[in-house]
C-alpha positions, -999 to 999 in steps of 0.1 A, spaced: -123 -72 -221 -91 -60 -204 -59 -80 -208 -35 -81 -179 6 -92 -178 15 -98 -140 56 -91 -139 63 -111 -109 45 -140 -93 54 -142 -57 35 -134 -26 22 -104 -37 20 -113 -76 -2 -147 -63 -29 -119 -42 -31 -99 -72 -34 -127 -98 -60 -139 -78 -80 -105 -78 -78 -105 -118 -97 -139 -120 -122 -122 -94 -128 -91 -121 -152 -107 -147 -136 -78 -175 -104 -87 -168 -83 -117 -180 -47 -126 -172 -29 -131 -205 8 -134 -194 30 -139 -162 67 -131 -160 91 -144 -134 128 -155 -132 118 -184 -109 102 -208 -129 85 -223 -104 61 -193 -94 51 -186 -129 44 -225 -138 18 -221 -103 -1 -188 -117 -2 -206 -149 -16 -240 -139 -37 -218 -115 -54 -189 -143 -47 -209 -176 -26 -179 -187 8 -183 -205 45 -180 -193 64 -149 -211 92 -133 -202 89 -94 -192 107 -81 -229 76 -102 -245 52 -91 -222 64 -52 -230 60 -57 -268 26 -82 -268 -1 -64 -285 -26 -86 -266 -14 -71 -230 -34 -36 -222 -18 -32 -189 4 -49 -163 9 -59 -125 44 -51 -113 51 -73 -85 87 -74 -91 114 -63 -64 113 -24 -51 146 -16 -71 129 -28 -106 98 -10 -102 104 28 -119 127 14 -145 96 -15 -153 72 20 -149 92 40 -175 94 11 -203 55 1 -202 45 40 -204 69 44 -232 51 15 -248 15 27 -242 4 1 -215 -11 11 -184 3 5 -152 -10 -9 -116 24 -11 -97 32 -24 -63 46 7 -33 65 24 -35 77 33 -67 117 37 -56 129 41 -23 150 67 -35 125 98 -34 148 117 -67 142 85 -85 102 89 -83 101 120 -87 123 117 -123 101 82 -135 69 102 -128 84 133 -150 84 103 -178 52 88 -173 33 125 -174 52 130 -205 39 100 -222 4 105 -203 7 69 -190 -20 55 -169 -2 50 -134 -20 33 -100 4 29 -72 -10 0 -48 -23 8 -18 -50 -12 -17 -63 0 19 -80 25 0 -99 0 -15 -108 -19 14 -147 -17 23 -146 -9 56 -121 24 54 -141 34 22 -176 32 45 -155 52 69 -141 80 43 -181 81 28 -192 87 68 -169 116 67 -178 132 35 -215 128 46 -207 151 71 -217 127 97 -187 136 126 -188 169 115 -150 183 105 -124 161 108 -95 169 138 -81 137 151 -72 106 135 -57 76 148 -43 46 129 -28 12 144 -15 -15 122 9 -44 133 20 -72 119 20 -103 135 54 -117 131 87 -102 117 92 -106 76 124 -127 67 156 -114 68 155 -114 31 129 -92 26 140 -67 54 172 -64 40 154 -50 7 125 -38 22 135 1 31 125 -2 65 94 0 87 83 40 73 92 31 36 78 -3 35 51 -6 64 43 26 78 40 40 40 2 28 40 -10 41 70 9 78 53 -15 74 20 -46 67 45 -38 97 70 -32 119 38 -68 105 27 -88 109 57 -72 138 72 -83 160 35 -51 178 41 -12 178 28 8 172 61 35 200 73 49 181 102 64 148 105 74 138 148 81 103 147 105 75 173 114 46 165 132 16 183 137 -20 180 120 -38 207 108 -70 191 136 -87 173 172 -75 174 177 -88 138 161 -55 130 188 -35 140 211 -57 121 198 -42 88 198 -3 103 162 -12 107 134 -6 138 102 -27 144 85 -6 166 71 30 157 56 56 160 45 91 142 25 121 147 13 143 114 -2 176 115 -17 196 89 -11 232 83 -48 236 102 -39 223 135 -52 186 124 -34 153 136 -31 116 129 -12 96 156 2 62 133 14 31 158 33 6 141 49 -30 155 64 -58 137 48 -81 161 12 -86 178 11 -121 194 -28 -122 187 -32 -118 152 -31 -87 122 -38 -57 139 -58 -29 119 -77 -2 133 -87 33 128 -111 57 144 -115 92 129 -126 120 155 -149 151 138 -160 184 160 -200 159 160 -188 127 164 -165 96 156 -162 68 131 -142 39 135 -130 5 118 -121 -22 140 -104 -54 131 -115 -84 112 -116 -119 135 -120 -150 119 -156 -156 124 -181 -128 136 -193 -148 166 -192 -146 200 -191 -170 228 -205 -155 264 -203 -186 291 -196 -186 333 -160 -175 323 -167 -144 301 -175 -135 262 -147 -145 239 -143 -137 201 -125 -159 175 -86 -147 168 -78 -121 142 -69 -127 108 -34 -142 106 -17 -113 80 -30 -91 52 -33 -117 24 -66 -127 45 -73 -90 58 -75 -74 25 -88 -99 3 -118 -80 -7 -95 -49 -10 -73 -67 -36 -102 -76 -60 -117 -39 -57 -87 -22 -64 -78 -44 -95 -114 -37 -104 -106 3 -102 -77 -6 -124 -93 -22 -153 -122 2 -151 -95 33 -157 -80 18 -187 -116 10 -196 -127 46 -197 -96 65 -198 -96 81 -165 -65 82 -139 -67 60 -106 -81 76 -73 -47 65 -59 -20 73 -86 19 87 -90 12 116 -66 0 94 -38 35 74 -39 57 104 -39 37 121 -12 39 94 9 75 84 7 80 119 13 61 114 48 85 82 52 118 104 45 104 130 67 96 103 97 132 85 93 152 122 93 124 129 126 138 100 140 177 104 134 172 143 147 147 143 173 126 170 157 96 176 136 104 177 98 82 194 68 76 168 42 79 190 15 118 192 24 122 159 16 109 165 -19 132 173 -49 136 211 -61 116 218 -32 142 223 -6 
């Protein structure tokens, strides 16, 4: 049995608590949150202890931790728990500053720690089946990838202020999926972004609508579209075009029925948010984390993936500022 400590019991922390409970070889031992009400909710639901982060750090009955605290605490916590010899799962990003991420990953490497970064879409059954189709050679060589990701509505102001912006917070998931599907690192990012859905994003020097075109050295490219508003629900689609065919994953609806009448064909609405759409993905990624602790192997989505996706986000932001294509390697420390 792998014993887990949960750091942060807000919205995403509660999602991960549910995921831990769904994994037979995992047990949630303790939760820490400065908001007592959040910690109490998790304790009531899953029967774990309430402890402080420092107590979890020193606990002999904790094998690994799931970090769901605010972004500006992630790097410090990763370093502390790596030095304490505990496995770490951290929600993205490791930090909003790419130099801080690099320094943090150096310590992780020195400690030979297990670090998994929470790019949940890689663990989604549809996305995994899509990648398996590519690996099986069903569509030949990958040539173009199209990713559409739109939220139903804007997050709260308090979240926007601390999120790091649409590229570092939202499109970063798509950057990771793009690298995975392309099978190559990106060497050019051309991006554009606007405030189209809600003027409050401009108040925080952020955008609510963005597009990016990623290109690899071999000429493969990926087009990503993000919006903070989709009036019809949580819009999550991907298509990979290859030399011998195409494979795609469509949106998830509230049910799989289609109603046909004299007025036409109708389907139920889309699922309304990521917590519903990616339930299976969250459970699968925590199961993978537990397997990595048990086997001593490194996770499929590690610190390097977090670093490279943040480099793509920084390149996209720089492209918006300059109007030019940007090489993400120029965003990385010690590579300029």
